[in-house]
C-alpha positions in Angstrom: 7.5 28.9 2.2 9.4 26.1 4.0 7.2 23.5 5.6 8.2 22.6 9.2 8.0 19.0 10.1 5.1 17.7 12.3 7.3 15.0 13.8 10.9 15.9 14.8 13.5 13.2 15.2 13.3 13.5 19.0 11.0 15.0 21.5 11.1 18.8 21.6 10.9 20.5 25.0 10.0 24.1 25.1 13.5 25.4 24.5 14.0 23.2 21.5 10.6 24.2 20.2 11.3 27.9 20.6 14.7 27.4 18.9 12.9 26.1 15.8 10.5 29.1 15.7 7.8 27.7 18.0 5.1 30.0 19.3 6.0 32.8 16.8 2.7 32.1 15.0 0.7 32.3 18.2 2.4 35.6 19.1 1.5 36.9 15.6 -2.1 35.8 16.1 -2.3 37.4 19.5 -1.2 40.7 17.9 -3.7 40.4 15.0 -6.5 38.0 15.7 -8.6 39.3 12.8 -5.9 38.1 10.3 -6.0 34.6 11.8 -9.8 34.5 11.6 -9.6 35.5 7.9 -7.0 32.8 7.2 -8.9 30.1 9.1 -12.2 31.0 7.4 -10.4 30.4 4.0 -8.2 27.4 4.7 -8.6 24.2 2.6 -7.5 22.1 5.5 -10.0 19.3 6.4 -10.4 17.3 9.6 -7.6 14.8 9.8 -9.3 12.6 12.4 -10.9 10.9 9.5 -14.1 12.7 8.7 -12.4 15.4 6.6 -15.1 18.0 7.3 -13.7 21.4 6.2 -12.1 23.2 9.0 -13.1 26.6 7.5 -16.8 25.6 7.9 -16.3 24.6 11.5 -14.5 27.9 12.3 -17.2 29.9 10.6 -20.0 28.1 12.4 -18.4 28.7 15.8 -17.7 32.4 15.0 -21.4 32.8 13.9 -22.4 32.0 17.5 -22.1 34.5 20.3 -19.4 34.0 23.0 -18.1 32.6 25.2 -16.6 29.9 23.1 -14.3 26.9 23.6 -11.8 24.7 21.7 -11.6 20.9 22.1 -8.5 19.2 20.7 -9.5 15.7 20.0 -6.7 13.2 20.5 -8.8 10.3 21.7 -7.2 7.9 19.2 -8.6 4.5 19.8 -9.0 3.4 16.2 -7.1 0.2 15.4 -4.0 0.8 13.3 -3.8 4.6 14.0 -0.9 6.1 16.1 -0.4 9.5 14.5 -1.9 11.6 17.3 0.0 9.7 20.0 3.2 10.2 18.0 2.5 14.0 17.8 1.8 14.3 21.6 5.0 12.3 22.3 7.4 14.1 20.0 6.0 17.5 19.5 3.5 18.4 22.2 4.1 22.1 22.0 3.0 22.1 18.3 -0.4 20.7 19.3 -0.7 23.2 22.2 0.2 26.1 19.9 -2.3 25.0 17.3 -5.1 24.8 19.9 -4.2 28.2 21.4 -4.1 29.8 17.9 -7.7 28.5 17.4 -8.6 29.8 20.9 -7.3 33.3 20.2 -8.9 33.5 16.7 -12.2 32.3 18.2 -11.9 34.4 21.4 -12.3 31.1 23.3 -11.3 31.1 26.9 -11.5 27.4 27.5 -9.2 24.9 25.8 -9.6 21.2 26.4 -7.0 18.7 25.3 -8.9 15.4 25.1 -6.6 12.3 25.3 -7.3 8.6 25.6 -6.8 7.0 29.0 -4.7 4.3 27.4 -2.2 7.0 26.2 -0.5 7.4 29.5 2.9 8.4 28.2 1.4 10.8 25.7 -0.7 12.5 28.4 2.4 12.9 30.6 4.3 14.4 27.6 1.5 17.0 27.2 1.3 17.7 30.9 5.0 18.3 31.0 4.8 20.7 28.1 2.1 22.7 29.8 4.1 22.9 33.0 7.4 23.9 31.5 6.9 27.6 31.9 4.7 30.5 30.6 3.9 30.0 27.0 4.8 32.9 24.7 1.7 34.6 23.2 -0.7 32.9 25.6 -3.6 35.3 26.1 -4.3 36.0 29.8 -7.5 34.3 31.0 -7.2 31.3 28.6 -7.6 28.1 30.6 -6.0 25.0 29.2 -6.7 21.6 30.7 -6.3 17.9 29.9 -9.4 15.7 30.0 -9.0 11.9 29.9 -11.1 10.1 27.3 -12.6 6.6 28.1 -11.0 3.6 26.4 -13.8 3.3 23.9 -13.8 4.0 20.2 -17.1 6.0 20.1 -15.8 8.2 22.9 -13.8 10.0 20.2 -16.9 11.1 18.4 -17.4 14.8 18.8 -20.6 14.8 20.8 -19.3 11.9 23.0 -16.2 14.0 23.7 -18.4 16.9 24.8 -20.3 14.4 27.0 -17.1 13.3 28.8 -15.9 16.9 29.4 -19.4 17.7 30.8 -19.1 14.6 33.1 -21.3 12.5 31.0 -21.0 8.8 30.0 -18.9 9.5 26.9 -21.5 8.1 24.4 -22.6 10.0 21.3 -25.4 12.4 22.0 -26.6 12.9 18.5 -26.7 16.1 16.5 -28.1 18.7 16.3 -27.3 20.7 18.3 -23.8 20.6 16.9 -20.7 21.3 19.0 -20.4 24.6 17.1 -23.7 25.5 18.6 -23.5 24.0 22.1 -20.5 22.2 23.4 -18.2 22.6 26.3 -19.9 24.5 29.1 -22.9 24.9 26.8 -20.9 27.2 24.6 -20.0 27.1 20.9 -17.1 24.8 20.6 -14.5 24.0 17.9 -13.8 20.3 18.0 -10.8 19.4 15.9 -8.3 16.5 15.7 -4.8 16.9 17.1 -3.1 16.7 13.7 -5.6 19.2 12.3 -4.7 21.7 15.0 -1.0 21.0 14.7 -1.2 22.5 11.2 -2.6 25.8 12.3 0.9 27.4 13.0 1.7 26.6 9.3 -1.5 28.4 8.2 -1.2 31.5 10.2 2.6 31.7 10.5 4.0 35.2 10.5 6.0 34.5 7.3 3.2 32.7 5.5 2.1 35.6 3.3 -1.5 34.3 3.4 -0.5 31.3 1.2 -1.5 27.7 2.1 1.5 25.7 3.1 2.8 22.6 1.3 1.1 20.1 3.5 2.7 17.0 5.0 0.6 14.3 6.5 1.1 11.7 9.2 0.5 8.1 8.1 0.3 5.0 10.3 1.2 1.9 8.4 0.5 -1.6 9.8 0.0 -5.1 8.6 2.5 -7.1 6.5 5.4 -4.7 6.6 8.7 -5.0 8.3 8.7 -1.6 10.1 5.1 -0.6 11.0 4.7 2.8 12.6 4.0 6.5 11.9 5.6 8.2 9.0 5.4 11.8 7.8 4.8 12.1 4.1 4.4 14.6 1.4 1.2 13.5 -0.4 2.2 15.0 -3.7 5.4 12.9 -3.8 4.5 9.7 -2.1 2.6 6.6 -3.2 1.6 3.6 -1.3 4.4 1.7 -2.9 7.0 4.2 -1.7 5.5 4.2 1.7 5.8 0.4 1.9 9.4 0.7 0.9 10.0 3.2 3.7 8.4 0.8 6.1 10.9 -1.9 5.2 8.9 -3.7 2.5 6.6 -6.7 2.8 7.1 -9.4 5.3 6.8 -13.1 4.5 7.0 -14.8 1.2 3.9 -13.4 -0.4 3.3 -10.5 -2.8 1.1 -7.4 -2.2 -2.5 -8.4 -2.1 -4.5 -5.4 -0.9 -4.4 -2.0 0.8 -6.8 -0.5 3.3 -6.0 3.2 3.2 -8.1 4.8 5.8 -8.5 2.6 8.8 -10.9 -0.4 9.5 -14.0 1.3 8.1 -12.4 2.0 4.7 -12.8 0.0 1.5 -10.0 -2.4 0.5 -8.0 -1.6 -2.7 -6.3 -4.2 -4.9 -2.5 -4.5 -5.2 -2.6 -2.3 -8.4 -3.4 0.7 -6.1 0.1 0.7 -4.8 0.9 3.3 -7.4 -1.8 5.7 -6.2 -0.6 8.9 -4.6 -1.4 9.2 -1.0 -3.6 12.3 -1.6 -7.2 12.4 -0.4 -8.6 13.0 -3.9 -6.5 10.2 -5.4 -7.6 7.7 -2.8 -11.2 8.5 -3.3 -10.8 8.2 -7.1 -9.3 4.8 -6.6 -12.5 3.7 -4.7 -11.7 4.1 -1.0 -11.6 6.7 1.7 -8.5 8.5 3.2 -9.8 8.5 6.7 -7.0 9.1 9.2 -4.5 7.4 6.9 -4.2 4.3 9.0 -2.9 2.2 6.2 -3.2 -1.6 6.4 -0.9 -3.6 4.1 -2.2 -7.1 3.2 0.1 -9.7 1.5 -1.0 -12.8 -0.3 0.0 -14.8 2.8 -2.9 -13.3 4.6 -6.6 -14.2 4.5 -8.9 -11.3 3.9 -11.8 -13.1 5.5 -10.0 -13.3 8.8 -9.2 -9.6 8.6 -12.9 -8.9 8.0 -13.8 -11.1 10.9 -11.5 -9.0 13.2 -12.9 -5.8 11.8 -16.6 -6.7 12.4 -15.7 -8.0 15.8 -14.2 -4.7 16.7 -17.3 -2.7 15.6 -19.7 -5.0 17.4 -17.7 -4.7 20.6 -17.4 -0.9 20.3 -21.0 0.0 19.5 -22.3 1.7 22.7 -25.8 0.1 22.8 -27.8 3.2 22.5 -29.2 2.7 19.0 -31.0 -0.7 18.4 -30.3 -0.5 14.6 -26.6 -0.2 15.2 -26.5 -3.0 17.7 -28.5 -5.3 15.4 -26.4 -4.5 12.3 -22.9 -4.7 13.9 -23.8 -7.9 15.7 -25.2 -9.4 12.5 -22.0 -8.6 10.7 -19.9 -10.0 13.5 -21.8 -13.3 13.6 -21.8 -13.7 9.9 -18.1 -13.1 9.4 -17.3 -15.3 12.4 -19.3 -18.1 10.9 -17.7 -17.7 7.4 -14.2 -17.5 8.9 -14.7 -20.7 10.9 -16.0 -22.6 7.8 -19.6 -22.7 8.9 -21.0 -19.9 6.7 -22.8 -19.8 3.4 -23.2 -17.5 0.4 -26.9 -17.0 1.5 -25.8 -15.8 4.9 -23.4 -13.3 3.3 -26.1 -12.1 1.0 -28.4 -11.3 3.9 -25.9 -8.5 5.0 -27.1 -6.4 2.1 -30.7 -6.8 3.3 -29.6 -5.7 6.8 -28.0 -2.6 5.3 -31.2 -1.7 3.5 -33.3 -2.4 6.5 -31.4 0.1 8.8 -30.6 2.6 6.1 -33.1 5.3 7.2 -33.3 4.5 10.9 -32.1 7.1 13.4 -28.6 6.8 14.8 -26.4 9.0 17.0 -23.2 8.5 15.2 -21.7 6.9 12.1 -20.5 3.6 13.5 -23.5 1.8 12.1 -22.2 2.4 8.6 -18.6 1.3 9.3 -18.7 -2.5 8.8 -20.1 -2.3 5.3 -17.3 -0.8 3.2 -14.5 -3.2 4.2 -16.7 -6.3 4.0 -18.4 -5.3 0.7 -15.0 -4.4 -1.0 -13.3 -7.6 0.3 -16.0 -9.8 -1.0 -15.9 -8.0 -4.4 -12.1 -8.1 -4.7 -11.3 -11.5 -3.2 -14.2 -13.9 -3.8 -11.8 -16.8 -3.8 -11.0 -16.2 -0.1 -14.6 -16.3 0.8 -15.2 -19.4 -1.4 -12.4 -21.3 0.3 -14.0 -20.8 3.7 -17.6 -21.4 2.5 -17.1 -24.2 0.1 -14.1 -25.9 1.6 -14.2 -24.9 5.2 -10.7 -23.6 5.4 -8.6 -20.6 4.5 -7.3 -20.6 0.9 -4.4 -18.2 1.9 -2.8 -20.8 4.2 -1.7 -24.4 4.0 -2.4 -26.6 7.1 -2.8 -23.4 9.2 0.5 -22.0 8.2 1.5 -19.4 5.7 2.8 -20.9 2.5 
């Protein structure tokens, strides 16, 4: 089975999308919803927003609840270094719409919400234009599709927070249970799935698929010390981090590869030797990190890992919503500690206390996973690059730079 690209070379309006076979899968699903339900209950696809929860389990959980049901396409992409969902909405909005509608038909859901960050103005306009172009082939009468704007806040992309925004709440995580699959939009069972995840549904249920899983491609956002940062579509079975860096124009500056952070700011750093790791979820985990949303940060030897960790912990401290005292305490402690170390005013004892903070909050209640996010990058950076930390702590300056400039 030929795998269609997620990202075309230029934006596809409805005519171009139809010319490339668009909406054929939706029409097939409308004619035989049970076949789609069977395929979606069996798919190996996981959530590509970063959590990688099996889509089949979500679909089954929603179907186990009585109707009415809803679908929420989560494109509230406010994670530093990730641009894949915005790229999808800009270049191929009908693919995301078709995927969301396939889910709606399979789940007998009458309400479809397209949830997009308020900072993604052009992407929302692209989506709105696609919805307004004309009647969509295969659209089941009575299905209501709407765009809801997500607040410019990282935690607003968490599933229960997204439900809160749709229901005119404050966009903060509400805690689970109940899970969205039990009670979500309008109080109904809701499938919450990332935009890239839903964009894969036409591949899964396509009329010519023969019930086989497609050969997946993935969207990767690469940033950091590369010449051409951006969003790239890859075949995980044929691509390594080294080949991805080459596609992105190679390293910038005079340094060599120092580290990779494969899955966004909450993932563990990997050493330069990981460049030969295939960009497959299982391979990334085996190497010691997390695939997340494949927001890959490339770090060269010109760059100080301590300063990166200071930026990461500052982000999480600013983005915690204030509802959970343990999260507020931990993220602020991480932020203060890394700021002190980065400025040459820290100590090894101060760094060691972070482990005690982790232990202290480990079993405390929390409404989302943000409390756990600062630990993997800082822990791995300290383990892999102790000399960077020693330069700041023992000499009060960055060991990766000379007189404040890259060597």
